[in-house]
C-alpha positions in Angstrom: -14.9 9.1 23.0 -11.4 10.3 24.1 -8.4 8.2 23.1 -6.3 7.1 26.0 -2.5 7.4 25.7 -0.7 4.1 25.7 0.7 3.3 29.1 3.6 1.1 27.8 5.9 4.1 27.5 6.5 4.2 31.2 7.9 0.6 31.3 11.5 -0.4 31.0 12.2 -1.7 27.5 13.1 -5.2 28.8 9.6 -5.7 30.0 7.9 -4.7 26.8 6.8 -6.7 23.8 7.6 -5.3 20.4 5.4 -2.3 19.9 4.4 -1.6 16.3 2.9 1.8 15.4 0.7 1.8 12.3 0.2 5.2 10.7 -2.7 5.1 8.3 -4.6 2.0 9.7 -7.2 1.4 7.0 -7.8 -1.9 5.3 -4.2 -2.9 4.8 -3.3 -1.7 8.3 -6.0 -3.8 9.9 -4.9 -6.9 7.9 -1.4 -6.3 9.1 -2.6 -5.7 12.7 -4.3 -9.1 12.7 -1.0 -10.8 11.7 1.0 -8.8 14.3 -1.4 -9.1 17.3 -0.3 -12.5 18.6 3.3 -11.4 19.3 3.2 -7.6 19.4 1.5 -4.6 21.0 -0.1 -2.8 18.0 -0.8 0.9 18.1 -2.5 3.0 15.4 -2.6 6.7 14.9 -6.1 8.0 14.1 -7.7 11.4 13.7 -11.2 10.0 13.6 -13.2 9.3 16.8 -15.4 6.9 14.8 -12.3 4.7 14.1 -11.6 4.2 17.8 -14.1 1.4 18.3 -13.0 -0.3 15.1 -9.4 -0.3 16.1 -10.1 -1.6 19.6 -12.2 -4.4 18.3 -9.2 -5.4 16.2 -7.0 -5.5 19.3 -5.2 -2.3 18.4 -4.4 0.6 20.8 -5.7 3.8 19.2 -3.7 7.0 19.6 -5.3 10.3 18.8 -3.4 12.4 16.3 -3.6 14.0 12.9 -0.7 14.2 10.4 -2.2 17.5 9.1 -1.8 18.9 12.7 1.9 18.3 13.6 1.4 19.5 17.2 -0.9 16.5 17.8 1.9 14.0 17.1 4.1 14.7 20.1 3.1 11.4 21.8 4.6 9.4 18.9 8.2 10.0 19.9 9.7 6.8 21.1 6.4 5.0 21.5 7.1 2.2 19.1 10.0 -0.1 18.3 8.8 -0.5 14.7 6.6 1.8 12.4 4.4 0.9 9.5 3.6 4.0 7.5 0.6 3.5 5.3 -0.9 7.0 5.3 -1.5 8.6 1.9 -0.3 12.1 1.2 -2.7 15.0 1.1 -4.5 15.2 -2.3 -2.7 18.2 -3.7 0.7 19.4 -4.6 4.0 17.5 -5.2 5.2 17.3 -1.6 4.0 15.1 1.2 3.8 17.4 4.3 2.2 14.5 6.3 5.4 12.4 6.0 7.5 15.4 6.9 5.4 15.9 10.0 5.7 12.3 11.0 9.5 12.4 10.6 9.7 15.4 12.8 7.6 13.7 15.5 9.6 10.5 15.4 12.9 12.5 15.7 12.1 13.8 19.1 13.2 10.5 20.8 15.3 7.5 20.1 15.0 5.9 16.7 12.7 3.0 16.0 14.4 -0.3 15.0 12.6 -0.3 11.6 10.2 1.8 9.5 8.3 0.4 6.5 6.8 2.8 4.1 4.2 1.7 1.5 4.6 3.7 -1.7 3.4 3.2 -5.3 5.0 1.8 -8.5 3.5 4.9 -10.1 6.8 6.7 -9.3 8.3 5.1 -12.4 5.8 6.7 -14.8 5.3 5.0 -18.2 7.9 2.3 -19.0 6.4 1.3 -22.4 5.8 -2.3 -21.1 9.4 -2.9 -20.0 10.4 -5.1 -17.0 11.2 -2.7 -14.2 13.6 -3.4 -11.4 13.9 -1.4 -8.1 17.1 0.2 -9.4 15.2 2.0 -12.2 15.2 5.8 -11.8 11.8 7.2 -11.0 10.0 9.4 -13.5 6.6 10.4 -12.0 4.0 11.4 -14.5 1.4 12.8 -12.0 1.4 14.9 -8.9 0.1 11.9 -7.0 3.2 9.9 -7.9 5.4 13.0 -7.2 4.0 13.1 -3.6 4.8 9.5 -3.0 8.4 10.0 -4.3 8.7 13.0 -2.1 7.7 10.9 0.9 10.3 8.3 0.0 13.0 10.9 -0.4 12.1 12.5 3.0 12.3 9.2 4.8 15.5 8.1 3.1 17.2 11.4 3.9 16.0 11.5 7.6 17.9 8.4 8.8 17.5 9.2 12.5 13.8 8.3 12.4 14.6 4.6 12.2 17.6 2.3 12.3 16.3 0.6 9.1 14.0 2.0 6.4 12.4 -0.3 3.8 10.2 1.1 1.0 7.5 -1.2 -0.5 6.4 0.0 -4.0 3.0 -1.4 -4.7 0.7 -1.6 -7.8 -3.1 -2.1 -7.8 -4.4 -3.7 -4.6 -7.4 -6.1 -4.9 -9.5 -8.2 -2.6 -13.2 -9.0 -2.7 -13.7 -7.4 0.8 -11.9 -4.1 0.0 -13.8 -0.9 -0.2 -14.4 0.5 -3.7 -15.6 -1.2 -6.9 -14.8 -5.0 -6.9 -13.4 -6.3 -10.3 -16.7 -8.1 -11.1 -18.7 -4.9 -10.7 -16.2 -3.0 -12.9 -16.9 -5.6 -15.6 -20.6 -5.8 -14.9 -20.9 -2.0 -15.5 -19.5 -2.5 -19.0 -17.1 0.4 -19.0 -14.8 0.0 -22.1 -11.1 -0.6 -22.1 -8.4 -0.3 -24.7 -8.2 -2.5 -27.8 -5.2 -5.0 -27.8 -2.9 -2.9 -30.0 -3.3 0.1 -27.6 -3.4 -1.9 -24.3 -1.0 -1.6 -21.3 0.5 -4.0 -18.9 -0.9 -3.7 -15.3 0.2 -5.2 -12.1 -1.6 -6.4 -9.0 -1.2 -7.7 -5.4 -3.8 -9.2 -3.2 -4.5 -7.2 0.0 -3.6 -10.2 2.2 -0.3 -10.7 0.5 0.6 -7.0 0.8 -0.2 -7.1 4.6 2.1 -10.2 4.9 4.8 -8.3 3.0 4.5 -5.3 5.4 5.0 -7.5 8.4 7.9 -9.4 6.8 9.6 -6.1 6.0 9.2 -4.8 9.5 11.6 -7.6 10.7 13.5 -8.6 7.6 13.6 -5.6 5.2 17.0 -4.3 4.3 18.2 -0.9 5.3 17.4 1.8 2.7 16.0 -1.0 0.5 13.2 -0.8 -2.0 11.0 -3.8 -2.8 8.3 -4.4 -5.4 5.3 -6.1 -3.8 3.4 -7.5 -6.7 2.2 -10.9 -8.0 3.5 -12.5 -11.3 0.4 -11.9 -13.4 1.9 -9.5 -16.0 -1.4 -9.1 -17.9 -2.7 -6.4 -20.2 -5.6 -4.6 -18.8 -8.0 -6.1 -21.3 -6.7 -9.6 -20.5 -7.3 -9.0 -16.9 -10.9 -7.8 -17.5 -11.5 -10.8 -19.8 -10.3 -13.1 -17.0 -12.7 -11.4 -14.5 -15.6 -11.8 -17.0 -14.9 -15.4 -17.6 -14.7 -16.3 -13.9 -17.9 -14.6 -13.0 -19.9 -15.5 -16.1 -20.1 -11.9 -17.4 -19.9 -10.6 -21.0 -16.5 -9.2 -21.9 -16.1 -5.4 -21.8 -16.0 -3.4 -25.1 -12.7 -2.5 -26.6 -12.0 1.0 -28.0 -9.1 2.9 -29.4 -7.2 5.6 -27.6 -8.9 8.5 -29.4 -12.3 7.2 -28.4 -11.1 6.5 -24.9 -10.0 10.1 -24.6 -13.6 11.1 -25.2 -15.3 8.5 -23.0 -13.1 7.6 -20.0 -12.4 9.7 -16.9 -9.1 11.5 -16.6 -8.0 9.3 -13.7 -8.6 6.1 -15.8 -6.9 7.6 -18.8 -3.9 8.4 -16.7 -3.8 4.8 -15.4 -4.0 3.5 -19.0 -1.2 5.7 -20.1 1.4 3.8 -18.1 2.6 0.3 -18.9 5.2 -1.7 -17.0 6.0 -5.2 -15.7 7.5 -5.5 -12.2 10.6 -7.5 -11.3 9.8 -9.1 -7.9 13.0 -11.1 -7.3 13.9 -9.0 -4.2 10.5 -9.8 -2.7 11.0 -13.5 -3.1 14.8 -13.7 -2.6 15.5 -11.1 0.1 12.2 -11.1 2.0 11.6 -14.7 1.3 7.9 -14.1 0.8 5.8 -16.7 -1.1 2.6 -15.1 -2.1 -0.7 -16.8 -1.1 -2.1 -15.6 -4.5 0.9 -15.8 -6.9 -1.2 -14.5 -9.8 -4.5 -12.5 -9.9 -6.1 -15.7 -11.3 -5.8 -17.5 -7.9 -7.2 -14.5 -6.0 -10.1 -14.1 -8.3 -10.8 -17.8 -8.5 -11.0 -18.0 -4.7 -13.5 -15.2 -4.6 -15.6 -16.6 -7.5 -15.7 -20.0 -5.6 -17.0 -18.1 -2.5 -19.6 -16.4 -4.7 -20.9 -19.7 -6.0 -21.2 -20.9 -2.4 
């Protein structure tokens, strides 16, 4: 089914509602779109014809385009007053060509009022369990984190794309209805984790709270400002998995040392378990004024466990 171009571009600005473009409208994008819909016209870039019906059902105007095909992005110029950039980089290399293509497309017309980019706290690398503020210098330890930092740098350098850029650095996102392996299934599968003396601090945010932070930042985020969007849990990985096991009535996962983990666990999980940090979230609360619906992962998991029990 062809995607129709949005007709709002032909109207004088005084007759338009705020128009928010979501780039990368997956799970978090749709959660944000539901929050935005009552007062805004929400548009979303999509390269998949199969997503058109899903977006329309959510009240979102789909726009055909592909960040890997820059020529397809011409219609994005000047189409939105605010932009929420959730699209991940391509899976290889240390640069984010997709964000570069988006910036070039947005530059062709007048700047949006605000752009919010959702990045990762992985840009800090391993911090040996220290409390990390947004002022800490990045030290990526993986190509994935380097790509995210490259996207941040590209956006911060290209100031003409938006009058106000805000970057949200985000840790692990969870919610019972997100795609992937729910926490209870991770524990039920019995995959081991590190013993306490080798364990690392991990950080979380509930998907609904991240969507709320995205919307808040579109209107209240500071120019060229970075925000940590995370809850206040500050748990070690093993403590988190023990919490999951207790809430769902499951046996605790086995604990192993790092040498054994290197033989048993996947490279991706080993990389995750090589980084330990605790996030300072005072900017989120003080500057954005966001009170989390799930202030710790316990509240989020308890809500899901209660639903599971009926």
